[in-house]
C-alpha positions in Angstrom: 3.4 -1.2 -33.4 4.5 -1.5 -29.9 4.3 -4.5 -27.9 3.3 -4.8 -24.5 6.7 -5.9 -22.9 7.9 -3.3 -24.7 6.2 -0.9 -23.6 6.7 -2.8 -20.3 10.3 -2.5 -20.7 10.9 1.4 -22.2 8.7 1.9 -19.0 10.6 0.2 -16.4 13.5 1.3 -17.2 12.9 5.5 -16.8 10.7 5.0 -13.8 14.3 3.3 -12.3 15.6 6.3 -13.2 13.4 8.5 -11.8 13.0 6.9 -9.2 16.7 6.5 -8.4 17.4 10.7 -8.9 14.1 11.6 -6.6 15.5 9.4 -3.7 18.8 11.1 -4.3 17.5 14.6 -4.1 15.3 13.7 -1.3 19.1 12.7 0.4 20.0 15.1 -0.4 18.9 18.2 -2.1 20.9 20.5 -4.0 20.8 22.3 -7.5 22.1 19.8 -9.0 19.9 16.8 -7.8 16.9 18.7 -8.4 18.0 19.5 -11.9 18.4 15.9 -12.3 15.0 14.7 -10.7 13.3 17.0 -12.9 15.1 15.8 -16.0 13.9 11.5 -15.2 11.0 12.8 -14.0 10.0 14.7 -17.1 11.6 11.8 -19.2 8.8 8.8 -17.9 6.0 11.4 -18.2 6.3 11.8 -22.1 6.7 8.1 -22.6 3.2 8.1 -20.3 2.4 10.1 -23.2 3.2 8.8 -26.0 0.6 7.0 -27.7 2.7 3.8 -29.4 2.6 3.8 -25.2 -0.8 4.7 -24.4 -2.4 2.0 -27.2 -0.7 -1.0 -26.9 -3.4 -3.5 -26.3 -3.3 -7.1 -24.6 -2.1 -9.9 -27.0 -4.4 -12.6 -26.3 -7.5 -12.9 -23.6 -6.0 -14.4 -20.5 -7.4 -12.7 -17.3 -4.0 -11.6 -16.4 -3.1 -10.2 -19.7 -6.1 -8.6 -19.8 -5.2 -6.7 -16.6 -2.2 -5.9 -17.0 -3.2 -4.2 -20.3 -5.8 -2.6 -18.5 -3.0 -1.0 -15.8 -1.2 -0.1 -18.7 -4.0 2.1 -19.6 -4.9 3.6 -16.3 -1.5 4.5 -15.5 -1.1 6.5 -18.8 -4.7 7.7 -19.5 -4.2 10.4 -17.1 -0.9 11.2 -19.1 -2.1 12.1 -22.5 -1.0 15.8 -22.2 1.2 17.9 -24.3 5.5 17.9 -23.8 5.2 21.6 -22.6 2.6 21.0 -20.4 4.4 18.3 -18.9 7.5 19.8 -18.5 5.8 22.6 -16.9 4.4 20.3 -14.1 7.2 18.2 -13.8 9.6 21.2 -13.2 6.9 23.0 -10.4 6.2 19.2 -9.0 10.5 19.5 -8.7 10.8 23.1 -7.2 8.1 22.8 -4.1 9.6 19.3 -3.0 13.1 21.0 -3.3 11.5 24.0 -1.0 10.4 21.6 1.4 13.7 19.5 1.6 15.9 22.8 2.8 13.4 24.3 4.5 14.0 25.2 7.9 11.1 27.4 10.9 13.0 30.3 11.6 12.6 30.8 15.2 14.6 33.8 16.5 18.2 32.9 15.7 17.1 29.6 14.9 16.5 27.2 11.7 14.9 24.5 13.3 13.9 20.8 11.8 11.3 18.9 11.7 11.8 16.8 14.4 13.3 20.0 16.5 9.6 21.0 16.1 8.2 18.5 17.1 10.2 18.4 19.8 9.5 22.1 20.9 5.5 20.9 20.5 5.3 17.8 22.3 7.5 18.8 25.9 7.6 23.1 26.1 5.4 24.5 28.5 5.9 27.6 26.9 3.2 29.6 25.6 4.8 31.9 23.4 7.5 29.0 22.3 4.8 27.3 20.9 3.0 29.5 19.6 6.0 31.2 17.7 7.2 27.4 16.6 4.2 26.4 15.4 4.0 29.8 13.1 7.1 29.2 12.0 7.1 25.5 11.1 3.6 26.9 8.8 5.7 29.7 7.7 6.4 27.3 4.4 2.8 28.4 3.1 3.4 31.5 2.1 6.8 30.0 0.2 4.7 27.2 -1.7 1.4 29.3 -2.0 2.1 30.6 -5.3 3.3 27.5 -7.0 1.0 25.7 -5.9 -2.1 27.4 -6.8 0.2 27.0 -10.7 0.6 23.0 -9.7 -3.2 23.0 -9.6 -4.4 24.7 -12.4 -1.5 22.6 -14.7 -2.9 19.6 -13.8 -6.4 20.3 -14.0 -5.7 21.6 -17.3 -4.7 18.4 -18.3 -7.5 16.5 -16.9 -9.7 18.6 -18.5 -8.6 18.6 -21.5 -8.8 15.1 -21.6 -12.8 15.0 -20.3 -12.8 14.8 -16.6 -14.0 17.7 -14.1 -11.0 18.6 -12.9 -7.6 16.4 -11.3 -9.5 15.5 -8.5 -11.4 13.5 -10.5 -9.0 12.2 -12.7 -6.9 11.1 -10.4 -9.6 8.9 -8.4 -10.7 7.2 -12.0 -6.8 6.3 -12.2 -7.1 4.9 -8.3 -9.8 2.6 -9.2 -12.0 4.7 -6.4 -15.5 6.3 -6.8 -15.6 9.8 -6.0 -19.5 9.1 -4.7 -18.5 6.0 -2.7 -15.5 7.8 -1.3 -17.2 10.8 0.3 -20.8 8.4 1.4 -18.1 6.2 2.7 -16.7 9.3 4.6 -19.6 10.8 6.0 -21.1 7.2 7.2 -17.6 7.3 9.4 -18.0 11.0 10.3 -21.6 10.2 11.2 -20.8 7.2 13.3 -17.1 8.1 15.0 -18.6 11.5 15.9 -19.5 11.2 19.7 -16.8 9.3 20.1 -14.2 12.0 18.8 -16.2 14.4 20.7 -15.5 12.5 24.3 -12.3 11.9 23.6 -11.4 15.9 21.8 -12.8 16.7 25.5 -10.5 14.4 27.1 -7.4 15.7 24.6 -8.1 19.0 25.8 -8.7 18.6 29.4 -5.2 16.2 29.6 -3.4 19.8 27.6 -4.6 22.1 29.4 -3.6 20.8 32.9 0.0 19.9 31.0 0.9 22.9 29.7 -1.2 25.3 32.8 -4.0 26.4 30.7 -7.1 27.9 32.1 -9.9 25.8 32.8 -11.9 25.4 29.7 -9.7 27.5 27.8 -10.3 26.5 23.8 -8.0 23.9 23.2 -5.5 25.8 19.7 -3.4 25.0 17.5 -0.4 25.2 18.7 -1.6 22.9 22.1 -1.5 20.0 19.7 2.0 17.5 19.6 2.4 18.3 16.0 1.8 21.6 13.1 -1.4 20.0 12.0 -3.2 17.9 15.0 -3.0 14.9 13.1 -1.3 12.8 15.7 -2.3 12.1 19.1 -1.4 13.7 22.7 -0.4 10.7 24.8 -2.0 10.7 28.2 -0.6 11.9 31.4 2.2 9.6 32.5 2.7 7.4 29.5 5.4 4.9 30.3 6.3 3.7 26.5 7.5 7.7 26.1 10.6 7.0 28.6 11.3 2.9 28.3 11.2 3.6 24.1 14.5 5.4 24.0 16.3 2.2 24.8 14.9 0.7 21.7 16.9 0.1 18.3 13.5 0.4 16.4 15.3 -1.0 13.2 16.6 -4.5 15.3 12.8 -5.0 16.6 11.3 -4.2 13.8 14.1 -6.4 11.7 12.9 -9.3 13.8 9.6 -9.1 14.0 9.3 -8.6 10.3 11.3 -12.1 9.6 8.7 -13.8 11.8 6.3 -12.5 9.2 8.3 -13.9 7.2 10.0 -11.3 5.4 13.2 -10.6 5.6 14.5 -6.7 5.7 18.0 -6.3 5.9 19.0 -5.2 2.5 16.2 -2.9 3.1 17.9 -1.3 6.0 21.1 -1.8 4.9 19.9 0.1 1.4 18.4 2.9 3.0 19.1 6.5 5.0 17.6 6.3 8.4 19.4 9.2 9.9 18.9 13.0 10.0 20.9 15.7 8.4 20.7 19.5 7.0 19.8 19.1 3.5 17.7 15.9 3.3 14.0 15.1 3.5 12.7 15.8 6.6 10.1 12.9 5.7 9.1 9.2 5.5 8.7 7.0 3.1 9.5 3.6 1.3 10.8 3.8 -2.7 11.0 0.7 -4.2 13.0 2.3 -6.9 13.7 -0.5 -10.1 10.3 -3.4 -8.3 13.3 -6.1 -9.0 13.7 -6.0 -5.5 15.5 -2.5 -4.4 13.4 -1.6 -1.9 14.7 1.8 0.6 13.2 3.7 3.1 14.0 7.4 4.0 13.5 8.6 7.7 14.6 10.4 10.4 15.0 8.4 12.9 15.0 9.6 16.6 14.1 7.6 19.7 10.8 8.0 20.7 7.3 6.1 20.2 6.5 8.1 17.0 9.7 6.7 14.7 9.4 3.4 16.2 5.8 3.2 14.6 7.0 5.2 11.7 9.9 2.5 11.0 7.4 -0.7 11.5 5.0 1.7 8.7 7.9 1.8 6.2 9.3 -1.2 6.6 5.6 -2.5 6.5 5.6 -0.7 2.8 8.5 -2.8 2.1 7.4 -6.0 3.2 4.8 -5.5 0.7 6.7 -5.2 -1.9 9.1 -8.0 -1.0 6.8 -10.2 -1.2 5.1 -9.5 -4.6 5.4 -12.5 -6.7 8.9 -12.0 -8.8 7.0 -14.2 -11.6 4.6 -11.1 -12.2 4.9 -8.9 -15.1 6.6 -5.3 -14.2 3.0 -3.7 -14.7 1.5 -6.0 -12.1 4.4 -6.3 -10.0 3.5 -3.5 -7.6 0.4 -3.3 -4.7 -3.1 -3.8 -5.8 -4.2 0.0 -4.4 -2.0 2.1 -2.9 -4.9 2.0 0.4 -3.6 -1.8 0.5 -0.1 -0.9 0.7 -0.8 1.7 3.5 -3.4 -1.0 5.1 0.0 -3.2 5.0 2.2 -0.3 6.3 -0.8 1.2 9.2 -1.5 -2.8 10.0 2.3 -3.1 11.3 2.6 0.8 12.6 0.6 -0.1 15.3 2.6 -3.0 16.6 4.1 0.1 17.9 1.4 0.2 21.0 0.9 -3.8 20.7 2.0 -5.3 24.1 3.1 -8.3 22.4 5.2 -6.7 20.1 6.4 -4.2 22.5 7.3 -6.9 25.2 8.9 -9.7 22.4 10.1 -8.5 20.2 11.4 -4.3 21.6 12.3 -6.1 25.3 10.1 -3.7 26.5 9.8 -4.2 30.3 6.0 -6.3 30.5 4.7 -3.7 32.5 4.9 -1.2 30.5 4.5 -2.9 27.2 1.6 -3.8 28.8 -0.3 -1.0 30.1 -3.9 -0.4 29.4 -2.5 3.2 28.3 -1.1 2.1 25.1 -4.6 1.1 24.1 -5.9 4.3 24.9 -3.3 5.5 22.5 -4.1 3.5 19.7 -7.7 4.3 20.1 -7.1 8.1 20.3 -4.7 8.1 17.6 -7.2 6.3 14.5 -10.0 8.9 15.9 -7.3 12.1 15.3 -6.4 10.8 12.3 -9.8 10.2 11.2 -10.9 13.2 11.4 -7.5 14.9 10.4 -8.2 12.8 6.9 -12.0 14.4 6.6 -10.0 17.6 6.4 -7.5 16.8 3.9 -9.7 14.6 1.4 -12.3 17.8 2.1 -9.9 20.6 1.3 -8.0 18.7 -1.5 -11.3 18.4 -3.6 -12.0 22.1 -3.1 -8.7 22.9 -3.9 -8.8 21.4 -7.4 -12.2 23.1 -8.0 -11.5 26.3 -7.6 -7.6 27.1 -7.0 -8.1 30.6 -7.0 -10.3 30.6 -4.4 -10.1 31.4 -0.3 -8.4 28.4 0.4 -7.4 29.6 3.7 -11.0 30.3 4.6 -11.8 26.6 3.6 -9.6 25.4 5.4 -10.0 26.5 8.8 -13.6 25.8 8.0 -12.8 22.0 8.1 -10.4 22.3 10.7 -12.9 23.7 12.7 -15.2 21.5 12.1 -14.1 18.4 11.3 -10.5 18.3 14.0 -12.8 21.0 16.4 -9.2 23.3 16.7 -10.5 27.5 16.6 -9.3 29.2 13.6 -6.2 31.7 14.9 -6.0 35.0 14.5 -4.5 37.0 11.9 -3.4 36.2 8.2 -4.2 32.8 7.9 -4.3 32.5 4.3 -1.2 30.4 4.0 -1.7 27.8 6.6 -3.4 25.2 3.9 -0.3 25.0 1.8 2.1 23.8 3.9 1.1 19.9 3.7 3.7 18.3 1.6 1.5 15.7 -0.5 -0.6 18.5 -2.1 2.7 19.2 -4.1 4.4 15.9 -4.3 1.4 13.4 -3.4 -1.8 14.5 -4.9 -5.2 13.2 -4.5 -3.5 10.5 -2.1 -4.2 11.5 1.8 -8.2 9.6 1.7 -6.0 6.0 1.5 -4.4 6.9 4.8 -7.4 6.7 6.5 -8.5 3.9 3.7 -5.8 1.7 4.4 -6.7 2.0 8.8 -10.0 0.8 7.8 -8.2 -2.4 5.6 -6.2 -2.8 7.9 -8.7 -3.3 10.8 -10.6 -5.5 8.9 -7.4 -7.5 8.1 -6.9 -7.6 11.8 -10.8 -9.1 12.4 -9.8 -11.7 9.7 -6.8 -12.7 10.6 -8.4 -13.3 13.6 -11.0 -15.6 12.8 -9.3 -17.3 10.5 -6.1 -18.2 13.0 -7.6 -17.0 16.4 -4.6 -14.9 17.2 -5.2 -10.9 18.5 -2.5 -9.9 17.0 0.0 -10.3 14.1 3.0 -10.1 16.8 1.6 -12.8 19.2 1.9 -15.3 16.2 3.4 -13.9 13.5 5.4 -17.2 11.8 1.5 -18.2 11.3 0.2 -14.6 10.5 2.7 -13.1 8.1 2.4 -16.1 5.3 -1.1 -16.0 5.5 -1.8 -12.0 4.8 1.4 -12.4 2.0 -0.6 -15.7 0.1 -3.5 -13.8 -0.3 -3.5 -10.1 0.0 0.2 -9.7 -1.0 1.7 -11.8 -3.7 -1.2 -11.7 -6.2 -0.1 -8.0 -6.9 -1.5 -5.5 -8.9 -3.1 -8.8 -11.2 -6.6 -8.7 -9.1 -8.6 -5.5 -9.2 -7.6 -3.9 -5.5 -12.1 -4.3 -4.6 -12.1 -7.6 -5.6 -9.1 -8.5 -4.1 -9.7 -7.3 -0.8 -13.0 -9.2 -0.8 -11.8 -12.4 -1.9 -9.4 -12.3 0.9 -11.0 -11.0 3.5 -14.5 -12.4 3.2 -16.2 -8.9 2.2 -15.9 -6.2 0.5 -14.0 -2.8 2.1 -16.6 -0.8 4.7 -16.3 1.1 7.7 -17.9 -2.1 10.1 -14.6 -2.9 11.6 -13.1 0.2 12.1 -15.4 1.4 13.9 -16.1 -1.7 16.3 -12.4 -1.1 17.0 -12.7 2.8 17.9 -16.7 2.4 20.0 -16.5 -0.8 21.4 
């Protein structure tokens, strides 16, 4: 009979190989790297489906051993599926990641990467150019629509064989999240933020009309925003940080900040891949390859506020991984939950608009660092994110409920209702499909919002405990407190118990709402 340490050892070896293969593919998407990633991922998934692994029990009644066995059960429960089904799912996931890595938006005789698309949507005042670039960027949807629907059907097939309604329900259960509680929280948040979001959306519309030379009261279309999905907040006019940040070395500033928090991220940066190039994944992520300290980030750095915030965000994920107690067994040597690691990443990503960070670590002039525009942009960004995640969470639930549905109509119904963006003319049937998370990070997006909610709760908690307004104001005291209470335990404590024990109360929207409406 397989023991728990033996199961851990087998899974650790296979996960490390799969992570390395996916990293290689993200850094350089080729047929060979895709094949290697598919093979390594399939091997890991087959091990998770092995009854000898899934059936391992705790050897004693200690809380740590019981939790270790429970985490293994959660990890393997949704993977009990036939080998042929595993291979088909992994093949589709790999195919879809490769399409995303290679896709460039065709505009005339140009092929635009994500950074070039963002640059047009950020700066261009040419209406025709903006729409052409936006349509081209959304064009990936037509390429991935069919394989995404097939993937959803396969994921549902696997989930239903295990007694779950669909993959959405299985994923939440495996993440120790109650679906009814999640959507009650989303409903509550939408109701409480609706007045503030309506007011902010009107301010954004007025600013964008002025910036783009649109007629007064003209509806703000999707291509009038500064990114493809309207998930990023446009800066108010005359945002002084936009020009100031071009002189900031995001990696150096972030490294100094994390060092004061008590985490040396220089080794992470050294083994990372941070600059854009052809054939590389255009997004950003952190990967802990082996759960033993090989932490890396992939980014596509440009000298912008967005990428300063992204650098802080991804290194926030890395800091969490580095702070995990090294004596924890492999299964527990991971964040307590996706939402807790997102909370730490979000908490640190907010420093990109924090006067204390900008002045102390980024070397930004005091008048720019302390401009009231920074608080306006931070608040606006959180309101924009809250509306956007409502769309993604509700769409993804509908996607798995019926992958054959008119998903384009469902998508735009949600966008109109929650984001307030009108449905464009033309065939919109594929617009839903281009978001990479649907393919490679399914049933994940709600964790970004839950992470922001927890980040606000952490900020209020550290303010109560230490009397500091920002982690950057006294990083050398804030960092150790957060590390001891939230990070070092890893997955040895169930996430909701950990949050309540650390912050003094269960996860709730109160602090987040106060921050945005107070």
